Backbone as CSV, one residue per row, in Angstrom:
resi,resn,N_x,N_y,N_z,CA_x,CA_y,CA_z,C_x,C_y,C_z
1,MET,72.321,154.959,168.354,73.512,155.794,168.478,73.518,156.852,167.392
2,ALA,73.654,158.108,167.772,73.682,159.205,166.813,75.094,159.394,166.283
3,SER,75.184,159.708,165.005,76.483,159.966,164.393,76.928,161.386,164.729
4,PRO,78.236,161.606,164.956,78.713,162.981,165.185,78.389,163.868,163.994
5,LYS,78.262,165.155,164.242,77.919,166.086,163.167,79.148,166.636,162.460
6,LYS,80.304,166.612,163.145,81.507,167.152,162.529,82.745,166.535,163.166
7,CYS,83.840,166.606,162.444,85.129,166.136,162.945,85.573,167.023,164.102
8,ILE,86.143,166.431,165.136,86.538,167.194,166.318,87.828,167.989,166.103
9,LEU,88.479,167.787,164.963,89.676,168.568,164.655,89.412,169.626,163.589
10,CYS,88.913,169.208,162.427,88.804,170.146,161.302,87.384,170.657,161.066
11,ASN,86.413,170.138,161.844,85.005,170.543,161.733,84.349,170.107,160.426
12,ASN,85.005,169.244,159.681,84.433,168.748,158.431,83.336,167.732,158.726
13,SER,82.326,167.707,157.890,81.226,166.752,158.079,81.406,165.497,157.235
14,ALA,82.497,165.428,156.473,82.748,164.273,155.606,83.631,163.262,156.338
15,PHE,83.003,162.364,157.069,83.733,161.292,157.740,82.878,160.038,157.703
16,TYR,83.476,158.911,158.005,82.742,157.656,157.888,83.096,156.735,159.054
17,PRO,82.196,155.832,159.424,82.463,154.925,160.538,83.433,153.821,160.148
18,ILE,84.231,153.397,161.107,85.107,152.245,160.936,84.413,151.050,161.567
19,THR,84.264,149.991,160.822,83.578,148.803,161.327,84.591,147.721,161.674
20,PHE,84.314,147.001,162.746,85.173,145.918,163.210,84.481,144.578,162.975
21,THR,85.282,143.546,162.736,84.733,142.196,162.641,84.761,141.505,164.001
22,LYS,85.584,142.018,164.914,85.687,141.436,166.246,84.751,142.164,167.209
23,ASP,84.464,141.503,168.303,83.596,142.093,169.319,84.458,142.545,170.497
24,TYR,84.714,143.850,170.574,85.555,144.377,171.641,84.676,144.713,172.847
25,LYS,84.309,143.682,173.595,83.386,143.867,174.711,83.963,144.774,175.792
26,ARG,85.273,144.689,176.005,85.877,145.482,177.076,85.737,146.973,176.818
27,LEU,85.613,147.354,175.551,85.472,148.761,175.201,84.020,149.183,175.078
28,GLY,83.107,148.270,175.378,81.703,148.621,175.283,81.258,148.892,173.857
29,LYS,81.918,148.232,172.909,81.564,148.377,171.484,81.581,149.847,171.063
30,ARG,82.658,150.509,171.346,82.805,151.914,170.959,82.710,152.069,169.446
31,SER,82.322,153.248,169.032,82.322,153.597,167.616,83.545,154.453,167.305
32,TYR,84.026,154.329,166.074,85.166,155.112,165.601,84.804,155.717,164.253
33,PHE,85.227,156.958,164.047,84.972,157.635,162.777,86.288,158.189,162.236
34,ARG,86.441,158.085,160.918,87.648,158.598,160.258,87.269,159.750,159.340
35,CYS,87.990,160.864,159.499,87.693,162.067,158.724,88.371,162.021,157.359
36,HIS,87.605,162.346,156.318,88.162,162.403,154.967,89.141,163.560,154.808
37,GLU,88.911,164.645,155.526,89.696,165.861,155.329,91.051,165.807,156.032
38,CYS,91.057,165.541,157.338,92.306,165.603,158.111,92.835,164.233,158.523
39,ASP,92.073,163.176,158.265,92.460,161.787,158.531,92.493,161.435,160.015
40,LEU,91.942,162.289,160.859,91.828,161.939,162.271,90.799,160.828,162.442
41,ILE,91.102,159.860,163.288,90.121,158.865,163.719,89.724,159.225,165.150
42,PHE,88.429,159.324,165.401,87.998,159.777,166.728,86.810,158.967,167.231
43,VAL,86.674,158.964,168.553,85.593,158.265,169.248,84.569,159.298,169.691
44,PRO,83.287,159.120,169.391,82.262,160.083,169.820,82.222,160.230,171.338
45,ASP,81.812,161.399,171.793,81.890,161.691,173.226,80.996,160.809,174.080
46,GLU,79.992,160.183,173.495,79.132,159.304,174.297,79.887,158.076,174.811
47,PHE,81.056,157.795,174.210,81.865,156.657,174.641,83.064,157.079,175.486
48,HIS,83.176,158.357,175.796,84.290,158.817,176.614,84.067,158.430,178.078
49,LEU,85.143,158.128,178.771,85.048,157.905,180.203,84.712,159.214,180.910
50,SER,84.144,159.103,182.087,83.940,160.301,182.895,85.305,160.812,183.345
51,PRO,85.439,162.107,183.627,86.724,162.619,184.121,87.233,161.857,185.339
52,LYS,86.343,161.473,186.242,86.752,160.740,187.444,87.338,159.384,187.081
53,ASP,86.661,158.648,186.194,87.162,157.335,185.783,88.473,157.462,185.014
54,GLU,88.565,158.504,184.198,89.794,158.721,183.434,90.972,158.993,184.377
55,GLU,90.768,159.852,185.347,91.829,160.166,186.305,92.268,158.923,187.072
56,GLU,91.316,158.089,187.472,91.644,156.878,188.221,92.490,155.923,187.390
57,ARG,92.226,155.845,186.092,93.029,154.984,185.223,94.461,155.513,185.118
58,TYR,94.614,156.821,185.035,95.954,157.398,184.939,96.779,157.095,186.190
59,LEU,96.123,157.051,187.330,96.831,156.780,188.580,97.341,155.345,188.661
60,LEU,96.847,154.469,187.786,97.310,153.084,187.745,98.612,152.931,186.972
61,HIS,98.996,153.952,186.213,100.203,153.876,185.391,101.461,153.881,186.262
62,ASN,102.464,153.146,185.797,103.755,153.122,186.493,104.717,154.091,185.813
63,ASN,104.308,155.335,185.723,105.111,156.356,185.045,105.917,157.131,186.085
64,THR,107.012,156.512,186.526,107.810,157.080,187.606,109.288,157.076,187.232
65,LEU,110.084,157.812,187.998,111.530,157.848,187.775,112.192,156.504,188.045
66,SER,111.537,155.635,188.785,112.094,154.306,189.062,111.844,153.319,187.925
67,ASN,111.015,153.710,186.963,110.729,152.870,185.797,111.780,153.169,184.725
68,LYS,112.808,152.324,184.641,113.948,152.601,183.766,113.548,152.665,182.294
69,GLY,112.650,151.793,181.884,112.212,151.812,180.495,111.514,153.112,180.142
70,TYR,110.699,153.592,181.052,109.980,154.853,180.854,110.956,156.022,180.788
71,VAL,111.928,156.036,181.688,112.933,157.102,181.709,113.775,157.077,180.438
72,ASN,114.213,155.894,180.013,115.041,155.784,178.809,114.295,156.260,177.569
73,MET,113.003,156.009,177.513,112.195,156.494,176.396,112.268,158.018,176.319
74,PHE,112.169,158.669,177.458,112.236,160.132,177.488,113.638,160.643,177.162
75,LEU,114.656,159.947,177.632,116.026,160.372,177.345,116.299,160.351,175.844
76,GLU,115.734,159.369,175.148,115.871,159.320,173.690,115.198,160.527,173.044
77,LYS,114.033,160.902,173.558,113.320,162.059,173.003,114.068,163.361,173.304
78,ILE,114.683,163.446,174.463,115.447,164.645,174.805,116.627,164.817,173.849
79,LYS,117.263,163.718,173.461,118.359,163.797,172.487,117.867,164.376,171.164
80,LEU,116.675,163.971,170.745,116.109,164.504,169.505,115.776,165.988,169.646
81,ILE,115.273,166.362,170.813,114.984,167.779,171.072,116.267,168.604,170.978
82,GLN,117.325,168.100,171.574,118.602,168.813,171.544,119.126,168.943,170.118
83,GLN,118.845,167.939,169.291,119.323,167.955,167.909,118.501,168.884,167.023
84,TYR,117.170,168.842,167.173,116.291,169.549,166.241,115.764,170.885,166.773
85,CYS,115.962,171.146,168.054,115.488,172.407,168.641,116.640,173.117,169.342
86,PRO,117.673,173.468,168.619,118.850,174.069,169.256,118.550,175.467,169.803
87,GLY,119.214,175.787,170.894,119.124,177.138,171.432,117.924,177.427,172.301
88,ILE,117.078,176.431,172.550,115.902,176.679,173.383,116.285,176.646,174.860
89,SER,115.488,177.311,175.683,115.736,177.282,177.129,114.469,176.993,177.930
90,SER,113.326,177.549,177.510,112.079,177.365,178.264,111.217,176.286,177.615
91,VAL,110.711,175.379,178.451,109.945,174.227,177.965,108.711,174.036,178.835
92,LEU,107.608,173.663,178.205,106.404,173.255,178.931,106.109,171.800,178.614
93,ASP,106.020,170.984,179.659,105.611,169.584,179.539,104.086,169.561,179.646
94,TYR,103.412,169.481,178.495,101.950,169.631,178.417,101.299,168.256,178.578
95,GLY,100.687,168.049,179.760,100.128,166.742,180.080,101.150,165.914,180.837
96,CYS,101.750,166.523,181.860,102.917,165.934,182.525,102.585,164.761,183.433
97,GLY,101.316,164.586,183.781,100.924,163.458,184.605,101.091,163.700,186.098
98,ASP,100.787,162.659,186.866,100.825,162.739,188.326,102.247,162.954,188.827
99,GLU,103.175,162.170,188.321,104.597,162.347,188.642,105.292,162.823,187.369
100,PRO,105.608,164.106,187.272,106.120,164.676,186.017,107.570,164.278,185.730
101,VAL,107.741,163.056,185.240,109.079,162.508,185.006,109.833,163.308,183.952
102,LEU,109.186,163.580,182.831,109.858,164.313,181.763,110.257,165.712,182.223
103,THR,109.400,166.360,182.990,109.729,167.679,183.535,111.022,167.617,184.340
104,GLU,111.120,166.616,185.200,112.319,166.443,186.027,113.554,166.193,185.166
105,LEU,113.434,165.337,184.156,114.583,165.018,183.301,115.042,166.237,182.506
106,LEU,114.094,167.030,182.037,114.451,168.242,181.306,115.126,169.264,182.222
107,GLN,114.651,169.359,183.450,115.286,170.269,184.413,116.715,169.829,184.715
108,ARG,116.944,168.535,184.748,118.299,168.030,184.970,119.229,168.408,183.817
109,GLU,118.637,168.609,182.637,119.415,169.030,181.466,119.516,170.553,181.380
110,ALA,119.144,171.225,182.465,119.258,172.685,182.605,118.223,173.461,181.800
111,TYR,117.141,172.802,181.395,116.043,173.534,180.767,115.154,174.149,181.848
112,ASP,114.629,175.313,181.568,113.651,175.974,182.438,112.288,175.381,182.094
113,CYS,111.917,174.326,182.804,110.760,173.515,182.410,109.646,173.566,183.448
114,ASP,108.430,173.816,182.970,107.220,173.746,183.787,106.391,172.542,183.353
115,GLY,105.505,172.111,184.236,104.589,171.029,183.910,103.145,171.476,184.041
116,TYR,102.329,171.035,183.097,100.886,171.296,183.167,100.158,169.984,182.929
117,ASP,99.112,169.746,183.710,98.283,168.562,183.509,96.856,168.879,183.945
118,LEU,95.909,168.483,183.136,94.503,168.777,183.396,94.061,168.298,184.767
119,TYR,94.533,167.122,185.191,94.075,166.534,186.444,95.037,166.769,187.614
120,PHE,96.334,166.698,187.356,97.298,166.642,188.452,98.083,167.934,188.673
121,HIS,98.206,168.750,187.658,98.873,170.055,187.780,98.072,171.055,186.947
122,PRO,96.867,171.397,187.407,95.896,172.101,186.557,96.081,173.611,186.423
123,GLU,97.050,174.188,187.122,97.250,175.633,186.983,97.821,175.931,185.599
124,PHE,97.023,176.599,184.767,97.434,176.810,183.380,98.537,177.861,183.305
125,PRO,99.566,177.628,182.495,100.702,178.558,182.410,100.278,179.951,181.952
126,VAL,101.017,180.938,182.436,100.719,182.327,182.074,101.869,182.949,181.289
127,ARG,102.837,182.154,180.895,103.935,182.674,180.090,104.066,181.856,178.810
128,SER,105.002,182.246,177.960,105.214,181.529,176.704,106.539,180.771,176.752
129,TYR,106.692,179.820,175.818,107.811,178.885,175.870,108.465,178.726,174.501
130,ASP,109.749,178.339,174.546,110.456,178.001,173.308,109.962,176.666,172.751
131,LEU,109.578,175.777,173.651,109.132,174.436,173.263,107.978,173.991,174.143
132,VAL,106.948,173.450,173.524,105.922,172.690,174.234,106.075,171.244,173.799
133,ILE,106.241,170.350,174.755,106.356,168.930,174.454,105.198,168.192,175.112
134,SER,104.591,167.294,174.367,103.415,166.570,174.849,103.587,165.098,174.497
135,THR,103.783,164.269,175.511,104.067,162.857,175.274,102.933,161.984,175.794
136,GLU,102.411,161.147,174.907,101.315,160.234,175.235,100.121,160.989,175.816
137,VAL,99.798,162.105,175.171,98.719,162.974,175.646,97.696,163.254,174.547
138,PHE,98.151,163.486,173.317,97.247,163.879,172.238,96.114,162.878,172.028
139,GLU,96.381,161.599,172.236,95.357,160.574,172.020,94.228,160.654,173.048
140,HIS,94.424,161.443,174.104,93.406,161.601,175.147,92.554,162.861,174.974
141,PHE,92.875,163.703,174.012,92.194,164.994,173.879,90.724,164.830,173.502
142,ARG,89.857,165.466,174.282,88.428,165.458,173.976,88.081,166.530,172.940
143,ASP,88.823,167.619,172.961,88.600,168.725,172.024,89.948,169.077,171.399
144,VAL,90.303,168.364,170.342,91.646,168.477,169.767,91.926,169.890,169.275
145,ARG,90.979,170.453,168.578,91.198,171.778,167.989,91.457,172.830,169.070
146,ASN,90.684,172.793,170.128,90.863,173.756,171.215,92.210,173.567,171.907
147,GLU,92.605,172.314,172.112,93.892,172.052,172.754,95.044,172.571,171.895
148,LEU,94.958,172.367,170.582,96.007,172.860,169.695,96.067,174.387,169.688
149,THR,94.912,175.008,169.756,94.869,176.471,169.824,95.531,176.965,171.106
150,ARG,95.259,176.297,172.208,95.877,176.660,173.491,97.390,176.465,173.445
151,ILE,97.804,175.342,172.894,99.237,175.054,172.811,99.946,176.100,171.957
152,ARG,99.360,176.425,170.827,99.985,177.413,169.944,100.129,178.765,170.646
153,SER,99.152,179.116,171.463,99.201,180.403,172.169,100.313,180.451,173.212
154,LEU,100.811,179.282,173.601,101.865,179.204,174.612,103.266,179.278,174.018
155,LEU,103.363,179.239,172.699,104.665,179.206,172.041,105.171,180.601,171.695
156,LYS,106.457,180.786,171.875,107.099,182.009,171.417,107.197,181.996,169.889
157,GLN,107.538,183.127,169.323,107.738,183.207,167.883,108.808,182.199,167.456
158,GLU,108.493,181.433,166.413,109.357,180.372,165.906,109.614,179.292,166.965
159,GLY,108.635,179.111,167.863,108.738,178.072,168.874,108.480,176.695,168.294
160,PHE,108.741,175.671,169.121,108.649,174.281,168.684,107.532,173.549,169.436
161,LEU,106.940,172.592,168.758,105.983,171.668,169.370,106.452,170.250,169.082
162,ALA,106.676,169.472,170.135,107.073,168.072,169.995,105.951,167.194,170.532
163,VAL,105.547,166.216,169.733,104.401,165.374,170.091,104.793,163.905,169.992
164,MET,104.479,163.165,171.041,104.617,161.717,171.010,103.233,161.098,171.108
165,THR,102.810,160.459,170.041,101.553,159.710,170.000,101.667,158.716,168.860
166,SER,101.209,157.512,169.036,101.341,156.506,167.983,100.459,156.861,166.794
167,LEU,101.042,156.833,165.595,100.319,157.190,164.379,99.561,155.977,163.850
168,HIS,98.339,156.213,163.415,97.474,155.089,163.040,97.761,154.583,161.631
169,ASP,97.479,153.300,161.466,97.503,152.644,160.162,96.074,152.234,159.849
170,PRO,95.367,152.992,159.013,93.950,152.702,158.780,93.700,151.354,158.117
171,VAL,94.717,150.797,157.471,94.550,149.502,156.808,94.314,148.401,157.835
172,ASP,94.980,148.488,158.978,94.853,147.445,159.995,94.475,148.051,161.348
173,PHE,93.610,149.043,161.320,93.220,149.724,162.554,92.568,148.763,163.543
174,GLU,91.808,147.814,163.038,91.091,146.885,163.920,92.037,146.112,164.829
175,ASN,93.184,145.715,164.324,94.117,144.902,165.104,95.194,145.725,165.810
176,TRP,95.070,147.029,165.749,96.055,147.916,166.367,95.785,147.992,167.861
177,TRP,96.800,147.725,168.652,96.623,147.681,170.107,96.242,149.027,170.704
178,TYR,96.595,150.100,170.031,96.504,151.437,170.618,95.072,151.865,170.914
179,HIS,94.127,151.383,170.138,92.744,151.816,170.371,92.052,151.005,171.462
180,SER,92.761,150.008,172.026,92.131,149.178,173.056,92.104,149.842,174.429
181,ASP,92.818,150.936,174.584,92.785,151.700,175.836,91.558,152.615,175.808
182,PRO,90.640,152.476,176.750,89.410,153.283,176.713,89.633,154.778,176.914
183,THR,90.827,155.177,177.364,91.118,156.611,177.476,91.664,157.186,176.172
184,HIS,91.975,156.336,175.204,92.455,156.794,173.895,91.244,157.050,173.003
185,ILE,91.037,158.304,172.647,89.805,158.656,171.939,90.033,159.389,170.621
186,CYS,91.286,159.681,170.284,91.567,160.231,168.955,92.944,159.775,168.492
187,PHE,93.034,159.530,167.193,94.206,158.874,166.637,94.655,159.619,165.383
188,PHE,95.938,159.928,165.334,96.500,160.792,164.310,97.307,159.974,163.305
189,SER,97.487,160.535,162.125,98.350,159.944,161.103,99.319,161.009,160.619
190,THR,100.234,160.632,159.735,101.126,161.633,159.148,100.320,162.677,158.380
191,LYS,99.245,162.236,157.740,98.386,163.178,157.017,97.726,164.162,157.984
192,THR,97.330,163.681,159.154,96.728,164.562,160.158,97.704,165.653,160.574
193,PHE,98.954,165.278,160.789,99.935,166.285,161.190,100.291,167.221,160.041
194,ASP,100.193,166.752,158.813,100.342,167.662,157.671,99.236,168.718,157.703
195,TRP,98.014,168.272,157.987,96.880,169.196,158.069,97.086,170.189,159.222
196,ILE,97.496,169.681,160.377,97.728,170.537,161.543,98.792,171.589,161.240
197,SER,99.868,171.166,160.610,100.959,172.105,160.338,100.500,173.235,159.426
198,LYS,99.675,172.924,158.444,99.188,173.953,157.523,98.181,174.883,158.198
199,GLN,97.282,174.322,158.970,96.210,175.117,159.564,96.666,175.951,160.760
200,PHE,97.682,175.496,161.462,98.117,176.190,162.676,99.458,176.902,162.505
201,GLY,99.959,176.955,161.289,101.148,177.751,161.012,102.470,177.117,161.394
202,PHE,102.541,175.785,161.334,103.776,175.074,161.634,104.424,174.542,160.355
203,LYS,105.653,174.118,160.501,106.286,173.262,159.505,106.880,172.065,160.246
204,ILE,106.800,170.896,159.632,107.319,169.683,160.261,108.822,169.608,160.008
205,ILE,109.603,169.520,161.082,111.056,169.455,160.917,111.622,168.077,161.258
206,TYR,110.801,167.223,161.896,111.240,165.855,162.187,110.026,164.961,162.383
207,SER,110.103,163.756,161.865,109.099,162.725,162.147,109.750,161.364,161.947
208,ASN,109.540,160.471,162.903,110.032,159.106,162.718,108.988,158.213,162.050
209,GLN,107.868,158.839,161.640,106.784,158.158,160.921,106.089,157.090,161.763
210,LYS,106.357,157.100,163.055,105.778,156.078,163.932,105.067,156.683,165.139
211,ASN,105.806,157.499,165.908,105.181,158.003,167.138,105.777,159.300,167.681
212,PHE,106.657,159.938,166.923,107.249,161.181,167.435,107.453,162.164,166.295
213,ILE,107.007,163.392,166.531,107.052,164.415,165.497,107.378,165.757,166.142
214,ILE,108.182,166.557,165.455,108.539,167.892,165.937,108.126,168.910,164.884
215,LEU,107.406,169.931,165.321,106.953,170.998,164.439,107.531,172.327,164.921
216,LYS,107.679,173.256,163.987,108.184,174.582,164.320,107.267,175.633,163.740
217,LEU,106.966,176.659,164.536,106.156,177.763,164.036,106.899,178.489,162.921
218,LYS,106.177,178.813,161.866,106.789,179.535,160.747,107.009,181.002,161.123
């Protein structure tokens, strides 16, 4: 197995492998690397699922309006958006999935909301937005830096970016359930989002230090 040449976010070559004491056979003994510079943990592309297999796994999810727990999770995030992103009207649900539940909920709140998804709603937006929100999507990015560049280009001046992704604890990464999903290939920390905010011109205006963060363009 060849080691990656650079971090998929910051392009730094200073990263190291994470070793496990357990044998995760279901994951095909994937490798994980942690970057010294931006603290991203990522899986080399040789362990990524094919696009077809990845899409099929997404179709197994019960992410629908009839799933009350799923809907309530989004309603909580919408309350935070209303609190920390006042005055916005246009929203892009980036990675909205097969059934764009969050898009529908935001539209019910009178937001002008579009949905984009690589597999299920692939027509890329041609306008800019007050807010781009991406829930349970960042951990699937194959090219994090490029995706962030695209997202930033979609934001209006002083626009907002809201991200939901579980933040890693490198001390106990081995026992963390989040990396057991074979479609999860990159893992962020608070330090990673500090790096992102500096490099992409954001400031962090909210973080629950667990799985939800809101950034604003400076």
